[in-house]
N, C-alpha and C positions, 0 to 999 in steps of 0.2 A: 455491503458494497465496499469496495476498496478504492482509494485514490492515492496515487504516489507522486512524489516530487523528488527528483534526483538531479545531480549535476550532469552536464553533458558527458556522455559515455565515450571518452576518447582515449582510454587506457585500460589495461587489465584490472588495475586497482579500482577504477571508477565502476567497472562492470560488476565487481564483487558486491557492492552495496545493494543495488536493487535485486540481484540474484539471491543474496542472503535474506533480505527482507521478505521477498515473495515466497521463498522456500519455507520460511517460518510461518507466514500466513497460511500457506497450503497445509503445513503440518497441523496447525491449530484447527483448520476446517475439517481435516480428516479425523482428528481425535474427538472433536465435538460432533461429528457426523452431520455437519451442516455445510452449506456452500454459499459463497458470495454470489449474489445475483447482480449482474451489471458491473459497473465500475467505470472509472474515467482514467485514462492513461495520460498523465501529464509529465512524462519522463524528463524533459529538459527544463530544469530550473536554473538555467544559466543565461545571464544577459551580460554581454561584454566581459568584464572581469569579476562579476558578482555571481555567486552560486548560493542556492538555498541549502539549508541543512538537510541531510537525507531524511526524508519523511514518508511514512506509510500510515495513512489514516483509515480506520475502519468505522463505518456507520452501521448501526443496527437498530431495528425497530421491532417492537412486540405488541401484543394485544393483551388486554386484561378486562375483567368485569368492572363496571363503573363503581361497584361497591368497594373495590379494592383500592 
């Protein structure tokens, strides 16, 4: 799954950050032949004059035998 945080999208430059991050995530999923299931869209990480650093987080879970 993917969760993203980006500043308020109010200029061409600010739109480039999430577009580049999500295209990169899409490319990785295509090359690994796996897809993200679900996700949370938290696009606006802006409050008044504060903005979060551009962030794209991926969570993954797998299974294994208890002996491993």
